[in-house]
C-alpha positions as CSV (number, residue, x, y, z in Angstrom):
1,M,0.1,0.0,-0.3
2,H,1.7,3.4,-1.1
3,L,0.8,5.9,1.6
4,V,1.2,9.6,1.7
5,N,3.8,11.1,3.9
6,M,2.4,14.1,4.6
7,K,5.9,15.3,6.7
8,A,7.7,14.8,3.5
9,L,4.7,17.0,1.6
10,L,4.5,20.0,3.9
11,E,8.5,20.3,4.3
12,R,9.4,19.3,0.4
13,E,10.6,22.8,-0.3
14,T,13.3,22.2,2.8
15,V,13.5,18.4,2.1
16,I,14.9,19.8,-1.5
17,K,16.9,22.2,-0.3
18,Q,19.2,19.6,2.2
19,M,19.0,17.2,-0.7
20,D,17.6,14.5,1.4
21,C,17.0,11.6,-1.2
22,Q,15.1,9.3,1.6
23,A,12.5,12.1,2.1
24,K,9.6,10.6,-0.3
25,V,5.7,11.7,-0.8
26,L,4.8,8.5,-1.4
27,E,6.1,5.4,0.6
28,F,5.1,1.7,0.5
29,C,3.7,0.5,3.9
30,D,2.4,-2.6,5.6
31,D,-1.6,-1.5,6.4
32,E,-1.2,-3.7,9.4
33,A,1.9,-2.8,11.5
34,T,1.0,1.5,10.0
35,K,-1.1,4.2,11.6
36,Y,-2.4,5.8,9.4
37,A,-5.7,8.1,8.0
38,I,-8.2,8.3,5.0
39,L,-9.2,11.6,3.1
40,S,-12.8,10.5,1.7
41,H,-13.6,13.4,-0.3
42,G,-16.4,13.2,-4.0
43,W,-14.6,14.7,-7.5
44,I,-15.2,18.1,-8.0
45,G,-15.3,17.8,-11.8
46,Q,-11.9,16.0,-12.9
47,E,-10.4,13.4,-10.6
48,V,-7.2,14.9,-8.7
49,E,-4.0,13.4,-10.4
50,Y,-1.0,13.0,-8.5
51,D,1.2,16.1,-9.4
52,E,-1.8,18.0,-8.0
53,I,-1.3,16.0,-4.9
54,V,2.4,17.9,-5.1
55,E,1.3,21.1,-5.6
56,L,-0.4,21.4,-1.7
57,T,3.2,21.8,-1.3
58,K,2.8,25.8,-2.2
59,M,0.6,26.4,0.3
60,D,2.1,29.1,3.1
61,E,3.7,28.3,6.1
62,E,1.7,29.5,8.6
63,K,-1.3,27.1,6.9
64,R,1.6,24.5,7.1
65,D,2.1,25.3,11.0
66,K,-1.4,24.7,11.7
67,I,-1.3,21.2,9.6
68,H,1.5,19.8,11.7
69,H,-0.4,20.7,15.1
70,R,-3.1,19.0,14.2
71,N,-3.5,14.7,14.8
72,G,-0.5,13.2,14.5
73,Y,-1.2,10.5,11.7
74,R,1.9,10.6,9.7
75,K,0.6,9.1,6.8
76,I,-2.5,9.5,4.7
77,L,-4.6,7.6,1.7
78,D,-6.0,9.3,-0.6
79,G,-7.4,8.0,-4.2
80,C,-5.5,10.8,-6.2
81,K,-5.7,8.9,-9.8
82,Q,-1.9,8.3,-10.8
83,A,-0.9,8.0,-14.4
84,E,1.7,5.7,-14.2
85,K,-0.4,2.7,-12.4
86,D,-0.9,0.2,-14.9
87,G,-3.8,-2.0,-14.8
88,A,-2.4,-5.0,-12.7
89,E,-1.7,-2.1,-9.9
90,L,-5.0,-0.4,-9.7
91,S,-6.7,-4.0,-10.2
92,E,-4.5,-5.0,-6.6
93,A,-5.4,-1.5,-4.9
94,I,-9.5,-2.2,-5.7
95,N,-9.5,-5.3,-4.2
96,S,-7.4,-4.1,-1.5
97,M,-9.3,-1.5,-0.2
98,Y,-11.7,-3.2,2.5
99,Q,-8.4,-4.2,4.1
100,W,-7.2,-0.7,4.3
101,Y,-10.2,0.7,5.3
102,E,-10.6,-2.2,7.9
103,N,-6.9,-1.0,9.0
104,M,-7.0,2.2,9.4
105,Q,-7.4,4.9,12.3
106,V,-9.5,7.3,11.1
107,C,-11.3,8.5,7.7
108,Y,-11.7,12.5,7.5
109,A,-14.8,13.1,5.3
110,Y,-14.6,16.1,4.0
111,L,-18.3,17.5,2.4
112,H,-17.0,20.7,0.2
113,D,-21.0,21.6,-0.2
114,I,-21.7,21.9,3.1
115,L,-20.9,26.1,4.1
116,G,-22.1,26.2,7.5
117,P,-20.8,24.9,11.2
118,S,-23.2,22.3,11.4
119,F,-24.5,18.5,9.5
120,P,-27.8,19.2,8.1
121,V,-30.5,17.2,9.5
122,S,-33.5,17.4,6.5
123,H,-33.6,17.0,3.4
124,N,-32.8,19.8,1.2
125,I,-33.6,19.7,-2.4
126,E,-32.9,23.3,-3.1
127,R,-29.5,23.2,-1.0
128,Y,-28.3,20.0,-2.3
129,A,-29.2,18.3,-6.1
130,N,-30.1,14.8,-4.4
131,G,-31.9,16.6,-1.1
132,W,-27.9,16.0,0.9
133,P,-24.7,16.4,0.5
134,E,-22.8,14.9,-2.8
135,W,-20.3,13.0,-0.8
136,F,-23.7,10.7,0.0
137,S,-24.4,10.1,-3.7
138,C,-20.7,8.7,-4.7
139,G,-21.0,5.0,-5.0
140,W,-17.0,4.5,-3.8
141,T,-17.8,6.7,-0.7
142,L,-20.5,4.0,0.8
143,Q,-17.4,1.5,2.1
144,E,-15.7,4.6,3.8
145,M,-18.4,5.4,5.6
146,I,-19.4,1.9,6.6
147,V,-15.9,-0.2,7.1
148,P,-14.4,2.7,9.5
149,S,-14.9,2.9,13.0
150,S,-14.2,6.5,13.0
151,V,-15.4,8.7,10.6
152,Q,-15.3,12.2,11.1
153,F,-16.8,14.9,8.7
154,F,-15.9,18.1,7.9
155,N,-17.9,21.0,6.0
156,K,-15.8,23.2,2.7
157,E,-13.8,24.9,5.3
158,W,-12.3,22.2,6.7
159,W,-13.9,22.3,10.6
160,A,-14.9,19.5,12.1
161,I,-18.4,19.2,12.2
162,S,-19.4,16.1,13.5
163,D,-18.8,12.2,12.9
164,K,-20.2,8.6,12.2
165,R,-21.5,7.9,16.1
166,A,-23.4,11.2,16.6
167,L,-24.9,11.1,13.4
168,A,-25.5,7.1,13.3
169,H,-29.3,8.0,12.7
170,T,-29.3,11.0,10.3
171,L,-27.1,9.1,8.0
172,E,-29.8,6.0,8.4
173,N,-32.2,8.3,6.4
174,I,-29.8,9.4,4.3
175,T,-28.7,5.8,3.0
176,G,-30.7,3.7,4.5
177,V,-28.0,2.0,6.1
178,P,-29.0,0.5,9.6
179,K,-27.5,2.4,12.4
180,H,-26.1,-0.7,14.2
181,I,-24.0,-1.5,11.1
182,L,-22.7,2.3,11.5
183,T,-21.4,2.3,15.0
184,D,-21.1,-1.6,15.6
185,G,-19.7,-2.8,11.9
186,L,-21.0,-5.1,9.2
187,Y,-20.2,-8.3,10.6
188,E,-21.9,-7.9,14.0
189,D,-25.2,-9.0,12.4
190,H,-24.7,-9.6,8.3
191,P,-27.3,-7.9,6.2
192,C,-28.1,-10.1,3.3
193,I,-26.8,-9.3,-0.4
194,A,-30.1,-7.6,-1.6
195,Q,-29.6,-5.4,1.4
196,I,-26.9,-4.4,0.8
197,M,-27.1,-3.3,-2.5
198,S,-30.1,-1.3,-2.0
199,W,-27.5,0.5,-0.2
200,A,-25.6,1.4,-3.3
201,A,-29.3,1.8,-5.6
202,N,-29.0,6.1,-5.7
203,Q,-25.2,6.4,-5.7
204,M,-22.8,7.4,-9.1
205,T,-19.8,6.5,-10.2
206,T,-17.6,8.5,-13.1
207,Q,-17.0,5.0,-14.3
208,V,-20.0,2.2,-14.9
209,E,-18.2,-0.8,-14.0
210,D,-16.7,0.8,-10.8
211,R,-20.9,0.6,-9.6
212,A,-19.6,-3.0,-9.2
213,Y,-16.2,-3.0,-8.0
214,S,-16.8,-0.4,-5.3
215,L,-19.6,-2.7,-3.7
216,M,-16.7,-5.8,-4.0
217,G,-15.3,-5.3,-0.4
218,L,-18.7,-4.8,0.9
219,L,-20.1,-8.3,-0.6
220,G,-16.7,-10.2,0.5
221,V,-15.7,-11.2,-3.2
222,N,-12.9,-10.0,-5.7
223,M,-12.4,-10.0,-8.9
224,P,-10.2,-8.3,-12.0
225,M,-11.2,-4.8,-13.1
226,L,-11.9,-4.9,-16.8
227,Y,-12.8,-1.0,-17.3
228,G,-14.7,-1.2,-20.8
229,E,-17.0,-3.6,-20.1
230,G,-20.0,-1.9,-19.1
231,K,-22.7,-2.8,-17.3
232,K,-21.4,-6.5,-17.4
233,A,-19.1,-5.7,-14.7
234,F,-22.0,-5.9,-12.0
235,H,-23.0,-9.3,-13.7
236,H,-19.4,-10.3,-13.5
237,L,-19.6,-9.1,-9.7
238,Q,-23.2,-11.3,-9.4
239,L,-21.8,-14.4,-10.6
240,E,-18.7,-13.7,-8.5
241,I,-21.0,-13.6,-5.3
242,I,-23.0,-16.8,-6.4
243,H,-19.8,-18.8,-6.0
244,T,-19.1,-18.2,-2.6
245,S,-22.6,-17.3,-1.5
246,N,-25.9,-19.5,-1.0
247,D,-27.8,-16.3,-0.1
248,Q,-31.0,-16.3,-3.0
249,S,-31.7,-12.9,-2.1
250,I,-29.2,-12.1,-5.0
251,F,-32.8,-12.6,-6.9
252,A,-35.3,-10.3,-4.9
253,W,-34.6,-7.1,-7.3
254,G,-37.6,-6.1,-8.3
255,W,-39.2,-4.9,-11.3
256,N,-40.2,-2.2,-12.9
257,E,-41.7,-0.6,-17.0
258,E,-38.1,0.5,-17.1
259,V,-36.4,-2.5,-17.0
260,Q,-36.4,-4.8,-20.2
261,T,-34.1,-7.4,-19.6
262,G,-35.3,-11.4,-19.3
263,N,-32.4,-12.1,-17.2
264,I,-32.0,-13.5,-13.7
265,L,-29.1,-11.4,-12.5
266,A,-29.5,-7.3,-12.7
267,D,-28.5,-4.8,-14.7
268,D,-27.7,-2.3,-12.4
269,P,-27.9,-1.9,-8.1
270,S,-30.8,0.5,-8.7
271,V,-33.3,-2.3,-9.1
272,F,-32.7,-3.3,-5.5
273,H,-33.8,-0.3,-4.2
274,C,-37.0,-1.7,-2.7
275,C,-35.1,-4.2,-0.9
276,S,-33.8,-2.2,2.7
277,E,-36.1,-4.0,4.8
278,M,-34.7,-7.6,3.5
279,K,-33.6,-10.0,6.2
280,L,-32.0,-13.4,6.0
281,T,-33.7,-16.2,7.9
282,D,-32.9,-19.8,8.0
283,L,-34.2,-22.9,6.4
284,G,-36.3,-23.9,9.0
285,E,-37.9,-21.0,9.5
286,F,-38.5,-20.9,5.9
287,I,-39.7,-23.8,5.7
288,G,-42.3,-22.7,8.7
289,Y,-43.8,-20.3,6.5
290,L,-44.0,-22.4,3.6
291,S,-46.5,-24.5,5.7
292,E,-48.7,-21.4,5.8
293,E,-49.2,-21.8,2.1
294,M,-48.7,-25.4,0.9
295,P,-49.8,-28.6,1.6
296,E,-47.4,-30.8,3.8
297,E,-46.6,-33.0,0.9
298,G,-45.1,-30.4,-1.1
299,L,-43.1,-29.1,1.4
300,P,-39.1,-29.6,1.4
301,S,-36.6,-31.2,3.8
302,S,-34.3,-29.2,5.9
303,E,-31.8,-31.6,4.3
304,D,-32.7,-31.0,1.0
305,D,-29.6,-29.5,-0.7
306,R,-31.8,-28.1,-3.9
307,L,-32.5,-25.2,-1.4
308,G,-29.1,-23.4,-0.7
309,T,-27.6,-24.6,-4.5
310,F,-27.7,-22.7,-7.7
311,P,-24.9,-24.0,-9.6
312,I,-23.8,-21.8,-12.7
313,T,-23.8,-24.0,-16.1
314,N,-22.8,-23.0,-20.0
315,C,-26.8,-22.8,-20.2
316,G,-27.6,-20.6,-17.5
317,I,-28.0,-20.8,-13.4
318,Q,-29.9,-23.7,-12.3
319,I,-32.1,-23.0,-9.1
320,W,-34.8,-25.2,-7.5
321,L,-37.7,-22.4,-6.4
322,F,-41.5,-22.7,-4.9
323,L,-44.4,-20.8,-6.6
324,V,-47.2,-20.2,-4.8
325,R,-50.8,-19.3,-5.9
326,S,-51.8,-15.4,-5.9
327,M,-54.3,-13.1,-7.1
328,V,-53.6,-11.4,-10.2
329,V,-55.7,-8.7,-11.8
330,V,-56.6,-9.0,-15.3
331,T,-59.1,-6.0,-15.8
332,S,-60.8,-3.6,-13.2
333,Q,-63.8,-5.9,-12.9
334,S,-62.2,-9.2,-12.8
335,S,-59.1,-11.1,-11.6
336,K,-58.2,-15.0,-11.4
337,P,-55.9,-17.1,-9.5
338,S,-52.4,-17.6,-10.5
339,Y,-49.2,-19.1,-10.2
340,H,-47.3,-16.0,-10.2
341,V,-45.0,-15.3,-7.0
342,T,-42.1,-17.0,-6.4
343,L,-40.6,-17.3,-3.1
344,I,-36.5,-17.1,-2.4
345,H,-35.2,-19.0,0.7
346,Q,-33.3,-17.3,3.3
347,V,-35.1,-13.8,2.8
348,H,-38.3,-12.7,4.2
349,Q,-39.3,-9.0,3.7
């Protein structure tokens, strides 16, 4: 992992005068043995290049002194774009992000569109394009909010305005991420796949593929990066999940008239927007629910492997599900029964 050495960055002019070749702005560090902070921010215009980070050394001496007296993290990780970074290095970095967020000490979240001294507590469409600060619409910031144990928010003038724990209730309203996950972590009560997808339903990324890549860590998978494949990246993400999980909520995404696909896999996280209340349930509870809808001879056994497996073949995904009778409205005056509703194991809403 490469980190920005803040001491070398702030004292770069002195270092150059002293011909200190050992003081590097970028250092390779072991994330498990190094104390470091993460800077999280949305892109305002174009992404930040490495050369622009170096330009920060031009700040005047007074500002440098102020920074020197702040929290003593000598290393800070930022997603600055490096032109010289090749595909393999980029893929390694993106696949390692979740681990980096887990091992850091604090995440500093810079909210450039908050002008005042306090965090907004209500939806304001007149002030913000999406009703809330832009940071919450960025795809990559979702895991930057969830994974670190400490997240401190700053306004446009870099004044500290609050932290993740104090804002847990408001952040739940903004993002749909439950308060207990924000305060206690993702693995205390791990949510189902569909619920995690729902948190990203309204988020955007500069690259289409990043809507999939930014979710890998939260969903516990790794995969190679292939920019240029477009929405296929999200299909590949779902296939990687299926290889390691039997959580059928991955198929529970909602249909609407704008979704024109016959694929069992979703094209985009946005179709999971209705899945925020889905919860995992065990097989025994699922069979108990089925007993209210089906005759006993039609109920599966808790040892039936078909309920927990859905292999991927050259012909598609093989899956065994239940159908229950539902009333389907044919016209405004009549209705008839039809096998219409598919029951998905491990999830209830």
